[in-house]
MARFI-208873 format. One record per residue (C-alpha): z, y, x; residue in one letter. Coordinates in Angstrom, 3 decimals. Example, Ala and Ser with C-alpha at 12.3 -4.5 7.8 and 13.67 -1.06 7.14 Angstrom:
residues 2
LUMPA,c3,c2,c1,res
LUMPA,7.800,-4.500,12.300,a
LUMPA,7.140,-1.060,13.670,s
***
This chain:
residues 381
LUMPA,c3,c2,c1,res
LUMPA,65.941,82.305,-28.112,m
LUMPA,65.419,78.638,-27.449,l
LUMPA,65.599,76.310,-30.430,k
LUMPA,66.341,72.617,-30.438,e
LUMPA,63.193,70.544,-30.794,e
LUMPA,62.820,66.858,-29.876,p
LUMPA,60.454,66.284,-27.000,i
LUMPA,57.880,63.557,-27.283,k
LUMPA,56.444,61.856,-24.251,a
LUMPA,53.294,63.741,-23.374,t
LUMPA,50.278,62.693,-21.377,r
LUMPA,50.457,64.050,-17.839,n
LUMPA,46.726,64.694,-17.515,t
LUMPA,46.795,67.847,-15.421,a
LUMPA,44.250,66.490,-12.949,i
LUMPA,41.665,63.835,-13.835,p
LUMPA,41.916,60.782,-11.615,v
LUMPA,39.652,57.775,-11.341,d
LUMPA,40.697,54.148,-11.637,k
LUMPA,40.778,53.659,-7.876,r
LUMPA,43.305,56.508,-7.514,s
LUMPA,45.520,54.936,-10.162,i
LUMPA,45.255,51.593,-8.376,f
LUMPA,46.331,53.180,-5.088,l
LUMPA,49.319,54.860,-6.745,i
LUMPA,50.460,51.565,-8.254,l
LUMPA,49.804,49.654,-5.025,a
LUMPA,51.872,52.123,-3.025,n
LUMPA,54.691,51.849,-5.535,l
LUMPA,54.720,48.053,-5.320,i
LUMPA,54.395,47.948,-1.520,n
LUMPA,57.215,50.441,-1.138,s
LUMPA,59.528,47.969,-2.839,a
LUMPA,59.208,45.572,0.084,k
LUMPA,61.200,46.011,3.277,y
LUMPA,60.206,49.483,4.297,n
LUMPA,62.083,52.551,5.467,n
LUMPA,64.253,52.889,2.395,f
LUMPA,67.928,52.904,3.393,p
LUMPA,69.171,50.385,0.818,c
LUMPA,66.664,47.880,2.271,r
LUMPA,67.557,49.112,5.737,m
LUMPA,71.235,48.328,5.269,k
LUMPA,70.452,44.859,3.927,t
LUMPA,68.184,44.142,6.872,l
LUMPA,70.623,45.373,9.500,y
LUMPA,73.533,43.588,7.853,q
LUMPA,71.623,40.311,8.079,k
LUMPA,71.015,40.966,11.778,i
LUMPA,74.695,41.698,12.357,l
LUMPA,75.786,38.564,10.504,d
LUMPA,73.580,36.366,12.709,r
LUMPA,74.653,38.105,15.908,l
LUMPA,78.293,37.496,15.002,n
LUMPA,77.429,33.801,14.756,l
LUMPA,76.190,33.910,18.321,g
LUMPA,72.504,33.648,17.420,e
LUMPA,69.608,35.504,19.008,k
LUMPA,67.567,37.578,16.571,v
LUMPA,63.895,38.514,16.927,g
LUMPA,62.696,41.876,15.707,f
LUMPA,59.213,43.296,15.082,a
LUMPA,58.367,46.811,13.928,e
LUMPA,55.140,48.740,13.396,v
LUMPA,55.305,51.692,15.810,i
LUMPA,51.780,53.064,15.473,r
LUMPA,49.183,52.891,12.709,q
LUMPA,45.742,54.334,12.065,a
LUMPA,43.266,53.865,9.262,g
LUMPA,44.033,51.323,6.554,s
LUMPA,46.680,48.877,7.726,s
LUMPA,48.784,46.667,5.445,p
LUMPA,52.071,48.334,6.354,r
LUMPA,52.941,51.765,7.648,g
LUMPA,54.885,52.916,10.679,v
LUMPA,58.473,51.685,10.465,g
LUMPA,57.723,48.456,8.593,a
LUMPA,59.999,45.750,9.967,k
LUMPA,60.366,42.000,10.186,m
LUMPA,63.355,40.049,11.462,v
LUMPA,62.869,36.563,12.864,i
LUMPA,65.754,34.109,12.752,f
LUMPA,65.747,30.551,14.063,r
LUMPA,65.382,29.311,10.477,d
LUMPA,63.125,31.888,8.848,g
LUMPA,62.131,35.527,8.524,t
LUMPA,63.148,38.593,6.507,v
LUMPA,60.835,41.510,5.804,g
LUMPA,57.139,41.788,6.563,s
LUMPA,54.665,43.719,8.684,i
LUMPA,51.747,42.767,6.444,g
LUMPA,51.075,39.039,6.520,g
LUMPA,47.905,37.322,7.676,g
LUMPA,46.922,36.594,11.254,r
LUMPA,48.786,39.600,12.626,v
LUMPA,52.130,38.514,11.235,e
LUMPA,51.617,34.911,12.357,a
LUMPA,50.837,36.015,15.914,e
LUMPA,53.775,38.419,15.970,v
LUMPA,56.177,35.694,14.842,i
LUMPA,55.037,33.417,17.665,e
LUMPA,55.285,36.235,20.205,a
LUMPA,58.748,37.134,18.956,t
LUMPA,59.955,33.555,19.373,k
LUMPA,58.798,33.684,22.990,e
LUMPA,60.629,36.969,23.544,v
LUMPA,63.764,35.470,21.987,m
LUMPA,63.716,32.795,24.683,e
LUMPA,62.596,34.815,27.706,k
LUMPA,64.000,38.261,26.863,g
LUMPA,62.460,41.673,27.311,g
LUMPA,60.216,43.410,24.817,s
LUMPA,56.460,43.629,24.277,k
LUMPA,53.891,45.757,22.508,r
LUMPA,50.927,44.290,20.643,f
LUMPA,47.843,46.200,19.509,f
LUMPA,45.734,44.925,16.618,f
LUMPA,42.343,46.127,15.408,r
LUMPA,41.942,44.819,11.876,l
LUMPA,38.443,43.986,10.699,t
LUMPA,36.549,41.257,8.850,g
LUMPA,38.743,38.308,7.895,s
LUMPA,41.918,40.265,8.735,d
LUMPA,41.079,42.797,6.035,v
LUMPA,40.526,40.042,3.483,k
LUMPA,43.636,38.023,4.456,d
LUMPA,45.904,41.064,4.326,m
LUMPA,44.586,42.511,1.024,d
LUMPA,43.326,45.678,2.679,m
LUMPA,40.659,48.012,1.323,l
LUMPA,39.170,48.575,4.777,c
LUMPA,39.912,48.074,8.461,g
LUMPA,42.471,49.841,10.598,g
LUMPA,44.636,49.653,13.687,e
LUMPA,48.311,48.976,14.254,m
LUMPA,50.689,48.540,17.162,e
LUMPA,53.797,46.386,16.911,v
LUMPA,56.948,46.389,19.035,l
LUMPA,58.503,42.949,19.543,v
LUMPA,62.019,42.467,20.956,k
LUMPA,65.240,40.516,20.588,k
LUMPA,68.852,41.322,19.821,f
LUMPA,71.803,39.252,21.023,d
LUMPA,75.599,39.268,20.992,r
LUMPA,75.755,42.352,23.220,e
LUMPA,74.140,44.366,20.413,d
LUMPA,76.932,43.749,17.887,v
LUMPA,78.519,47.202,18.475,p
LUMPA,75.186,48.909,17.806,v
LUMPA,74.731,47.263,14.423,f
LUMPA,78.387,47.635,13.484,e
LUMPA,78.003,51.368,13.997,k
LUMPA,74.738,51.498,12.008,i
LUMPA,76.374,49.725,9.066,i
LUMPA,79.448,51.969,9.205,s
LUMPA,77.238,55.083,9.233,v
LUMPA,75.304,53.893,6.185,l
LUMPA,78.476,52.963,4.331,e
LUMPA,79.925,56.402,5.069,a
LUMPA,76.758,58.083,3.730,n
LUMPA,76.078,59.674,7.105,k
LUMPA,73.038,59.797,9.368,k
LUMPA,72.146,58.558,12.827,g
LUMPA,69.158,57.870,15.057,i
LUMPA,68.098,54.433,16.297,f
LUMPA,66.093,54.757,19.520,v
LUMPA,64.002,51.962,21.048,h
LUMPA,62.840,52.240,24.645,g
LUMPA,59.208,51.095,24.827,l
LUMPA,57.804,48.932,27.608,p
LUMPA,56.606,48.969,30.270,p
LUMPA,58.691,51.910,31.509,l
LUMPA,61.716,51.619,29.240,l
LUMPA,63.765,48.705,27.948,e
LUMPA,66.610,48.473,25.434,g
LUMPA,67.871,50.556,22.547,h
LUMPA,70.682,52.871,21.536,l
LUMPA,72.120,54.498,18.447,f
LUMPA,73.135,58.158,18.272,i
LUMPA,75.553,59.291,15.540,t
LUMPA,75.614,62.696,13.869,e
LUMPA,78.630,63.505,16.044,e
LUMPA,76.656,62.725,19.211,g
LUMPA,78.299,59.406,20.060,d
LUMPA,75.974,56.911,21.787,v
LUMPA,76.172,53.138,21.442,i
LUMPA,73.843,50.953,23.466,g
LUMPA,71.608,51.604,26.488,e
LUMPA,67.976,52.185,27.387,i
LUMPA,67.185,51.095,30.934,k
LUMPA,64.871,53.496,32.737,g
LUMPA,65.972,56.542,30.715,l
LUMPA,67.248,59.095,33.186,q
LUMPA,68.431,62.064,31.115,d
LUMPA,70.308,60.955,28.016,l
LUMPA,71.759,64.394,27.310,e
LUMPA,68.306,65.985,27.215,s
LUMPA,67.159,63.281,24.795,l
LUMPA,70.153,63.909,22.539,k
LUMPA,69.369,67.619,22.477,n
LUMPA,65.693,66.957,21.768,e
LUMPA,66.557,64.715,18.826,l
LUMPA,69.007,67.127,17.186,k
LUMPA,67.791,67.822,13.689,g
LUMPA,65.293,64.918,13.778,f
LUMPA,64.196,64.410,10.166,s
LUMPA,61.158,62.105,10.234,s
LUMPA,61.711,58.581,8.982,l
LUMPA,60.256,57.178,12.197,s
LUMPA,58.098,58.407,15.059,m
LUMPA,56.793,57.479,18.500,l
LUMPA,57.660,60.144,21.096,l
LUMPA,56.841,60.831,24.745,n
LUMPA,59.777,61.639,27.033,v
LUMPA,60.311,62.029,30.765,e
LUMPA,56.735,62.179,32.035,n
LUMPA,54.958,59.468,30.100,g
LUMPA,57.843,57.263,29.047,k
LUMPA,57.789,56.413,25.342,e
LUMPA,60.466,55.853,22.739,i
LUMPA,60.322,54.889,19.085,f
LUMPA,62.808,56.849,17.003,v
LUMPA,64.028,55.890,13.543,e
LUMPA,66.195,57.962,11.252,l
LUMPA,69.093,55.985,9.789,i
LUMPA,70.262,57.711,6.646,e
LUMPA,71.826,57.063,3.306,r
LUMPA,69.635,56.180,0.380,e
LUMPA,68.385,59.246,-1.551,p
LUMPA,70.304,60.015,-4.728,l
LUMPA,68.420,60.261,-8.010,l
LUMPA,70.089,61.931,-10.987,f
LUMPA,68.461,61.061,-14.301,v
LUMPA,69.474,63.462,-17.066,f
LUMPA,68.891,61.741,-20.389,g
LUMPA,69.330,58.113,-21.355,g
LUMPA,66.295,57.562,-23.566,g
LUMPA,63.342,55.185,-23.370,h
LUMPA,61.775,56.813,-20.327,i
LUMPA,65.055,56.614,-18.428,a
LUMPA,65.344,52.919,-19.272,q
LUMPA,61.961,52.279,-17.682,e
LUMPA,62.570,54.685,-14.812,l
LUMPA,65.897,53.369,-13.491,v
LUMPA,64.817,49.848,-12.448,p
LUMPA,61.667,51.197,-10.795,l
LUMPA,63.629,53.823,-8.865,a
LUMPA,66.153,51.221,-7.735,k
LUMPA,63.376,48.950,-6.577,r
LUMPA,61.960,51.583,-4.240,v
LUMPA,65.284,52.508,-2.694,g
LUMPA,67.033,55.202,-4.725,f
LUMPA,70.685,55.289,-5.645,k
LUMPA,70.562,56.165,-9.347,v
LUMPA,73.015,58.056,-11.539,v
LUMPA,72.284,58.375,-15.279,v
LUMPA,73.846,61.194,-17.305,i
LUMPA,73.768,61.637,-21.073,d
LUMPA,76.104,63.278,-23.585,d
LUMPA,76.076,60.248,-25.897,r
LUMPA,78.111,57.129,-25.181,e
LUMPA,75.552,54.978,-26.988,d
LUMPA,72.923,56.088,-24.473,f
LUMPA,75.054,56.312,-21.332,a
LUMPA,76.581,52.917,-20.612,n
LUMPA,76.173,50.003,-18.192,k
LUMPA,74.843,47.728,-20.923,e
LUMPA,71.880,50.041,-21.386,r
LUMPA,71.497,50.725,-17.634,f
LUMPA,72.762,47.633,-15.789,p
LUMPA,70.951,48.557,-12.555,l
LUMPA,72.240,52.137,-12.377,a
LUMPA,74.787,52.773,-9.648,d
LUMPA,76.717,55.068,-11.967,e
LUMPA,76.516,56.093,-15.606,v
LUMPA,78.195,59.316,-16.741,i
LUMPA,78.947,60.547,-20.260,v
LUMPA,79.185,64.321,-20.189,e
LUMPA,78.085,67.383,-22.129,d
LUMPA,74.900,68.698,-20.576,f
LUMPA,76.508,72.137,-20.356,e
LUMPA,79.097,70.747,-17.928,k
LUMPA,77.057,68.360,-15.782,v
LUMPA,77.149,70.592,-12.703,s
LUMPA,80.920,70.069,-12.673,q
LUMPA,80.517,66.284,-12.564,r
LUMPA,77.771,65.754,-9.988,v
LUMPA,77.248,66.995,-6.449,r
LUMPA,73.630,67.836,-5.674,v
LUMPA,72.642,67.925,-1.996,e
LUMPA,69.479,68.267,0.099,e
LUMPA,68.532,64.602,-0.354,d
LUMPA,69.084,64.655,-4.130,s
LUMPA,66.288,64.152,-6.659,f
LUMPA,66.681,65.419,-10.234,l
LUMPA,64.699,64.021,-13.163,v
LUMPA,65.279,65.823,-16.460,i
LUMPA,64.212,63.719,-19.444,v
LUMPA,66.676,64.649,-22.185,t
LUMPA,65.981,64.341,-25.907,r
LUMPA,65.093,68.005,-26.412,g
LUMPA,63.932,71.011,-24.458,h
LUMPA,67.120,72.944,-25.234,l
LUMPA,69.034,70.296,-23.274,h
LUMPA,66.370,70.404,-20.563,d
LUMPA,66.928,74.144,-20.285,y
LUMPA,70.691,73.687,-20.157,t
LUMPA,70.414,71.216,-17.287,v
LUMPA,67.751,72.968,-15.230,i
LUMPA,69.576,76.288,-15.427,k
LUMPA,72.533,74.760,-13.611,q
LUMPA,70.532,73.223,-10.761,f
LUMPA,67.556,75.504,-10.197,l
LUMPA,69.346,77.145,-7.265,r
LUMPA,70.729,73.875,-5.910,s
LUMPA,69.516,72.421,-2.587,p
LUMPA,67.884,69.458,-4.392,a
LUMPA,64.761,68.096,-2.729,r
LUMPA,63.052,67.477,-6.072,y
LUMPA,63.456,68.808,-9.613,i
LUMPA,61.221,67.361,-12.300,g
LUMPA,61.234,68.105,-16.047,m
LUMPA,59.407,66.355,-18.847,i
LUMPA,57.476,68.219,-21.507,g
LUMPA,54.147,69.857,-22.247,s
LUMPA,53.062,73.058,-20.552,r
LUMPA,53.805,74.970,-23.745,k
LUMPA,57.408,73.773,-23.874,k
LUMPA,57.765,74.248,-20.121,r
LUMPA,56.562,77.855,-20.440,d
LUMPA,59.092,78.565,-23.190,i
LUMPA,61.904,77.389,-20.902,i
LUMPA,60.505,79.309,-17.926,f
LUMPA,60.273,82.542,-19.935,e
LUMPA,63.912,82.196,-20.892,q
LUMPA,64.942,81.557,-17.290,l
LUMPA,62.936,84.562,-16.060,l
LUMPA,64.705,86.763,-18.606,s
LUMPA,68.020,85.593,-17.159,e
LUMPA,67.190,86.615,-13.624,g
LUMPA,65.545,83.552,-12.087,f
LUMPA,62.457,84.279,-10.001,s
LUMPA,58.909,82.954,-10.158,e
LUMPA,59.476,81.454,-6.708,e
LUMPA,62.480,79.500,-7.969,e
LUMPA,60.496,78.193,-10.932,l
LUMPA,57.770,76.915,-8.596,k
LUMPA,60.240,74.281,-7.424,r
LUMPA,60.043,72.521,-10.776,v
LUMPA,57.576,69.659,-11.196,h
LUMPA,56.503,70.019,-14.807,s
LUMPA,54.774,68.297,-16.472,p
LUMPA,56.624,65.644,-14.535,i
LUMPA,54.983,62.798,-12.616,g
LUMPA,51.651,62.267,-10.913,l
LUMPA,48.715,62.926,-13.266,p
LUMPA,47.537,59.397,-14.036,i
LUMPA,47.088,59.834,-17.781,g
LUMPA,50.399,58.139,-18.584,a
LUMPA,51.295,57.798,-22.273,e
LUMPA,53.934,55.090,-22.806,t
LUMPA,57.505,55.345,-21.451,p
LUMPA,56.708,52.650,-18.869,a
LUMPA,53.569,54.454,-17.706,e
LUMPA,55.396,57.774,-17.520,i
LUMPA,58.145,56.117,-15.489,a
LUMPA,55.539,54.826,-13.020,v
LUMPA,54.039,58.302,-12.675,s
LUMPA,57.480,59.839,-12.092,i
LUMPA,58.539,57.290,-9.471,v
LUMPA,55.189,57.647,-7.726,a
LUMPA,55.822,61.389,-7.512,e
LUMPA,59.337,60.782,-6.166,l
LUMPA,57.871,58.584,-3.426,i
LUMPA,55.225,61.199,-2.634,k
LUMPA,57.779,64.015,-2.315,v
LUMPA,60.096,61.880,-0.229,r
LUMPA,57.348,60.877,2.162,r
LUMPA,56.034,64.429,2.491,e
LUMPA,59.524,65.715,3.264,a
LUMPA,59.716,63.187,6.095,s
***
């Protein structure tokens, strides 16, 4: 039998890591907060483009389509260039300055271009890189004719659906189109001969973004447009308070659940998208867990942890993490095994939770958890 016992935050020291590894984890967490592939940022970016297009303005657009080695931003990093400023970033330094100038030229003359950069020496220093690398950037413009494309993208995001944004890459292709889950196509890529074959090839596309070869050497850059991943945080204690703002910053929609009104309210979690007061025994009746859901279980005692995890262990959730020491985890696992759950099902659970960076305080544990969420999300893509 499981007995109620308060859980204290425990050091997640499963694997020793050096200071450089911790630095990289923190750096990735911070960089991910900038305009990257996270859908909440994506919607903001595309909404700004749509607003300017509706005003009759031309909009410049730059996106990293290929990357190797250490570059300041990964594939899919975006920057939008307006007549009066920019939004987003592809890394700063000389590269970004040159891309902005090239984009302004494209905004005037039309078409699209690809730029290849090999980053060494002063570039590495200017862009806060650890070492050199390579990156390729697509530069293009949007104008009034593209309003329907961005209206559809925004409507898909608001409806919590998915779609695929396809850019035709020069010199053989030009233009862009958006494909909805239902197969509707908005926009056009000049030079693309077999749209139906492309639609079939992209069915089930799940990568965040990727450069693909089609039709004998022609290239496209494909980006998945999807709703922001949903993070359920079970427990409204100190760790949850530190966790929620970090998770929001890197692009999660966050729902906090606790069985105590004093711990589950908007005053305590102002950045949470939703706060639910519910008995832990009934939470599966209040929330809908899907394939893009992430579950973090940080309740005030391992009996509550057991109650929650039992309800969701067979859910399609992408991530299930539970706080606690190995000893307390094993007690819960033994109980679940006795109730018919399999060893394979238990392997889904990340426990002790978070990347092993030696975290001790609630803030440090929150960083380790969010870093693990980012890692799992990226690996799934």
